[in-house]
N, C-alpha and C positions, 0 to 999 in steps of 0.2 A: 750751584742752580741747575748745572746740566744733568748731574747724579741724581736730583730730586726728580727730574723731568723725565729721566730714563727710568728711575725707581717706578713713577707712576705709569707709565707707559706699559712696563712689564706686570704691574699689577693689573692694568686694564686688559692686558692679552690673555693673563691667567684666568681673571675673571670670565673674558669672553669665552675661552677654552669651557669652561666648566657650565656656563650656562647652556653651550652650543650642545654639550653631551647629555647635560640634566634636563634640556628644555623638552625632547620628546617625551621624558615621562612624567612631566606633570602639565603637560598642556591641556589633557583631556580635563584636567579640573579647572580650566577658565574657560570652557566653551560659552558661558555668559557673556564675554566680552565679545563686540561686534567683529572685531577682527581676528579673533580665534576661530569663527565659524566657517566649516569647512562642509562642502558637499561630499557627502561618500559616494564612492564609486559605484554605482547601480551594478547588482548581477543580472546579467541579461537572462530572458525568460527562456525555459526550456523550448519554447513554441516557436522561439527565433529560428529553430534548426528546420523548420518544418518546409516541406516542399509544396506541401498545398494545404494549408490550414483549416480550410472550409469542407474538406474531405478526409479529415485525419481523427483519429483517437488515439490519446496517449495512455498506456498502460503502466502502471508505477508499483512495483512488488516492494512496499516499504519495508524497512530494516527494522523491526520492533520486538529485536531479540526472540526471545522462545515465544511467539504471539504471530498473529495474523494481522496483514494489512493490505488491501490492494485499493488503489484509487485509479480511476478513470477520469479522464478530462476531456471536454470538447470544446477545441479552440473557436470554432464558431460561435456556440452559446455563451462560451464562456462558463461554463458550469461544470461540475464537479461530482461524481458518484464515490463516495466512500463505503468500502465493504470490509467490516470489523475495523479495529484500529490498536490492536494489541492490549496491553494492560496499561492502567490509569495514568504511568509515568511516563508514556509513550505519546500523549495526546498533543504535546508542543510540537515535537518532531513530525507527527503525522500533519498537523497544521501548516508549518512550515513548507512540507513538501507540496500541499495542494498550492501554497502561495508562489512556489516556485515555477509553474506552470504560466502566470501572469495573472491577470485580473480575474476575480472569482465573484460571480454574481449571484450563484445559488448551488446549494450542497445538498444532495440526497445521500442518505444512509442504508446500508443494508447491514443488519446483524446476523450473521448465519445461523448461531445458537448462543444461549446466555451462560458462556464460560468467561471468566474476567481475562483471560489471554486473547480474546478476542472482543470482549463488551467493555472493559474498564476505559478504553480512551474513548470509545464512543460517547460515555456517560461524561467522562471530565470536559471533553469538546463542548458537550451541550450544555453543561452548567455554568463552563467557563464564557461560552458564548464566543469561542473563538473564530466560528465560521458561519458563514449566513445557512443555516440548515432548515431546510424547509418540511422535508418527508422523512420518515423514519420506517424502514420494512424490515420484518422479521419472520422467523420459521412458524408456522402457523401450531404446529404439535407442541411448540413451547410457550405457547400464550400463558399458560396458567403457573410458570415456574415463578417461585418467589425472587430467585436472583436476578430476573428481568424486571421486577417491579420499579425497581429505582430508575432505571433508564426509560421505562415507558411512563413512570409520573411526571420526570422531568419533561418528555416529549408532549405531555396532555398539558402540562402547565403552560408550554411556550405556543399552544396552540398548533403543533404539528399535524401535517396528515400523517396517521399511523395506520399501516397495513399489514395484515398479515399474509404470507405468501407459501405456497407449497406446489408441487409438481404440476406443471402445465400453465402454471402463471406466466405471463410476459410483461415485459417493461420497455419503453422505448427511451433511449439516452441519446439525442445527438442524431448521429447516422447509424447508431448501433442497435442492434435489438437482442434484448436480454431475456432468456427463457429458462425459468428454474424446472430443472429436470429430477431433483430430489429434495425432500423427501415427500412422501404422500402425507395428505391430512390425516393421520391418524396417531394413537399412543406410541411411544416407544421407549423401552425400558432405558436404552442408553442415549443421551441426549446427542453425544457424537454423531449417532446415525441420525440424528432429528437435524443435521446441520443441513442450510440449503446449499444445493449444488448449482452452480451457476453459468451458462454458457452465454458466452459474449459473441456475438458474429457482427462483423463488420469488414467491409470491404472483401469480402471473401473470404476473410481469416476467421479463425474462431480459438477463443480461450477459454478454458474450462477451470473455474475454481471450485476445487472439492471440499471445502472447507474441512471439518473435521472427521467426515464420515468414513468409517470402518469399513472392513469386507463384508460384513453382512449388507451393507446399505449399499455398497458397490455392485454385488450380484445381484439385488433386486435390481439396480438401475440398468445393468445389462440384459436383465431378462424384462424390461419394462418396453413400452410405447414410445420412451424418450431415448434409447438406446442409438439410434441413428443418429442424433443430434450431437452424441459424444465421440462419433468416430472420427478418427484422422483429425484431431486438433492441433494446431499450431503451436499452442501454448497451455502445456498443464500445470497449474498450481497445485503441487503434491500436496495429497491430504495428510493432515494429522502431523505436520511437520516432520515426514518421514518414518514416521512410527511404523514398526512391523505389524499393526494390525489393520494398515491400510495398505493400498499400492499393489493389490493381488494380480498375479499374472495375467488373468483374464481381463482386468480390469484396464491395465497396461495394453493390451494387446488388442482392445478394442478402441481405446483413446489413441495409441499408437503417437505419441506427442513428439515435434521436432525440438521443442525446448521443455525442460523441466525444471521448474523453480521450486526450491525446497525453504520455506520460510522456517528459519530455525536459530536459537540462540547460541553464542558461542560458549564453548565448554559447559554446556547445560548437563544436568543430572540425568535427565532423561534416558542418555545415548543416542538421543536423535542428531541425524539420521540415522537408521538403523543399517547396520553393514549388509542385512539380507536386500532390504529397500535397493540400497545402492548397487547391489550385484543386478537385481531386476532390471534396474533403468541402464546399466553398463551391457546389459544382454539385449535390450533393446536398443540402444546404440551400435552395438556390432551388427544386428539384423536389418535394421530400417535402412531404407535406402534414403542417404543424406545424413544417417547418424540421428543422434538425439543429444543435445546439448544439455549438460548438466550443471544448474547454476545454483548457489547456496548462500543466503543473505549473510550468513555470518562469516564468509568469505567476500564475497562479492558485493556487500552493503546494499543502498537500494538500486534496483533494477528496474529499467526503465526501456519501454519499449513505444514504437509507435506506429499503429496501422494507418497505411495511406495505399492510395489506388494503383501506387506502383509497386508495392510490397511492404513486409513488415522489418521493420529495422531496429536496431539497437541504439537508444541517445544515451552519450555520455554524461 
């Protein structure tokens, strides 16, 4: 009898050991049982790190591969502004990034120009209705482009406010003033030069989103009445993924950024960012008082800053 009891005890111990090791692998399949339901630890919102949420603006340069996406988030109004959203397959990542800031009651969109590496994600977000989008803005010279038809058609079906923008137009977003500095409302042979170039001013800080505008549009901007608005910016989202067709010396000398962010895909076949552009930025870093920090989404991932009355800082 003693041997039988010892054997049973040994079997029980072995069974318990197997269940202990195996249970974590299978417990997810039994979540319908009341005793198996567990509250997942919620990830704290990025806005929890802010010193003054009522007077802050979050700026997120999202890693969307060889594409572009910038998210602005206003904690006070719990609203977001999404400027481009990469290719269609990055829509879910963009949606997740918006949600990382906290509750989002309203989302506005800006399409700089109708190329798929900027527009695809916006179209997918609208079609899937993953964000509470209320307004869509786009570059006035690109209104007739066939590539823009699907996005505009979806916005019209959802009865969103759709508005064309050109140089001189302004928008208010939370405590930020947004000014379009390029292009003029006229035909362009190259859609890249018809990209909206956006200056975001908040609490004494300036952020310049250059879209894909190339040297021709850069020089025109430097000669325009809006040149003063791009002088000495705090952050420059470098034009056209660091292509050598953009970021001319004259443009960089005027913008004179303290931080240069390049949105670029790892191992891309275009050779972005171009070595000449990197050299220009390095030259700028050497000559500029305080230097110029060069960041890249292919190496640094999602790059998030917050503008507050006390200064501009990077969020981890």
